[in-house]
Residue, then its C-alpha position, 0 to 999 in steps of 0.5 A: m148728104k141724104l143718109h140711109i140705113i136700113n140694116e146692118t149688111s148692105k153695100l156700104k156707101s159712106v161711113i164715119l172711120g174713127i181716129a187714133n191720132s192724139i188720143g193723149p196719155q194712158p187714162k188712170i184706172e178711176e178715168a176708164y170706161d170698161p173692165k177691159s181697159i182697166q184690166h191693161i192698165k192694171e197690166g201694164t198692157y194698155p195700147e199705144e198711140k202708134d199701134m191704134i193708128k197702125e190698125m186703124e189706117q188698115v181698115a180706112a184702106v180696106l174700106k177704100k179698096h170696096n169703094v167706100e168713102v170714108l170720113r174722118p172726125q176732126i182731130i181734138e189733141d189729147y182726146n180718144q176718138i177711136f169708137a165712132r160708133d158711140i156718139g151717134f147712128v143713122i136709122e133710115d135717113k135720120f142721125i141720132h145723137a147718142n146721150i153718151l158719157p159727159d166726158r165724151e162729149k167733145e166726140i160729136k162736135a168733131i164730126g160737126y162738119i159732115l153733120k152740116n150736110i144733113s137737113a136739121d129735120k133729120e138730126i134728132t136728139l134725144p131727151e136728156d133721160c136717155h141714155v143710148e150708144g150706138g153699139d147698142v142700137m141694130p136696124h133690121g129691117d122692121y126690127i130696130l133691135v137694142g141692147t139695154y139693161r132693166g135693173e134697178d141698179y143701173s146707174d151703178f155699172i159703168t157698163a150699162r149704156t142704154n136704158m129703157e127711156a132710150v128703147e121707148e123713145l126710140q119706139r116713138l120715133f119709128p112707130h112703123k117700126t118694132v123696137k125689141s130691146f135685149n137685157l144684156r149682162k153687166s160687169n164693171t169688173d169682169p170682162k169676160a162677164n160683160a157685154l159692153h152694148l149688144d154688138c159685143c155679144f151679137q151681129p148680123v151677117g150676111q143674107n141670114y147669119a148671125i154671130i151671138h154669145k148667149n150668155g151675154f143676154l139675162e134673159e134666155e128667152e130674148y136670147n132665144w127670140l134671136v136665134s129663132l130669127y134667124g134660125k139654129e142652122n144659121v147662127f155661129e155661136i161664141n164662146a166666153e174667150e171669144m167674146y173677150e176677144m171682140n168676135s162678134n165685133i165684126f163690120s160688113i161692108s156688103e152681105t158678101v164682105v167683112i172686115s174681122d180680125e185675123h185673129f179670129k180663126r174659127l169665126n172667119e172660117w166659118l164665114r168663108s164656108k157661108g161664102i163670105q169674102v172676109e177682109t182680115v186686119n190686125y185689131r188686137e190693140i184697139a180690142k184692148q179698149e173693149g171695142l173692135l171694128r163695129c164700134s169704130t164705124l159708124p155707117l151712114i149710107r147703105e144702098 
């Protein structure tokens, strides 16, 4: 398999889609990785497996409708494997293993049957001190956009997933690109004030559009840099409630087709006004774990 990813929106050819089968019992509060999951555990509204399976199969059907090869992880009994984006990502023709939370290391083994088709020299494991998850990494032509957290209290946040050591290592691995990092707002307790990953507050879409939530960024100049990259007229600003509902976490099949949640009425109307076909699914249960469509997909090949 020859990997090829240089941006977020070119026509998708092959993707790993996570799987919700056999996710195991509802986690205890102390086992949860994000404030939104904790909220739903406390409220007794944590999603059920059967509902999440149904939601993911909707996504698989849309991808196949658009002639995308859909690969799934092998099922690990009693284990959450929904968010495939966390465990790795592709830049150009290289697969980068994410250094994820230790409790989730089994997930990468479940896609081993796919990775064995990649040349060994195209598979990269970062040094142990580099923390990174795929939701924070966005190839964008000559840039690699990376969400991070630069605070000295990094280790205090279960929501801080990508550190500056990883940003620097990506720059070393791809010296011909500019790696641009963004300091994201983190909270262990308030899901409306927590940008878990870059794709929770920003997403490129179409040829030259972007979805963005200003308060997800701790440095206003970094937010302004992104707005300037696209042009203010091409940016769709989402509010705190829309970020909480994961409006920026849609997924592009091509520059003219996206998968979005059917509940994102304002966003979907804007996308259609830009000539983008919106394939809608219901992803409300999976969203309760602070992840959505981009989080559950790991693109391998785009044209």
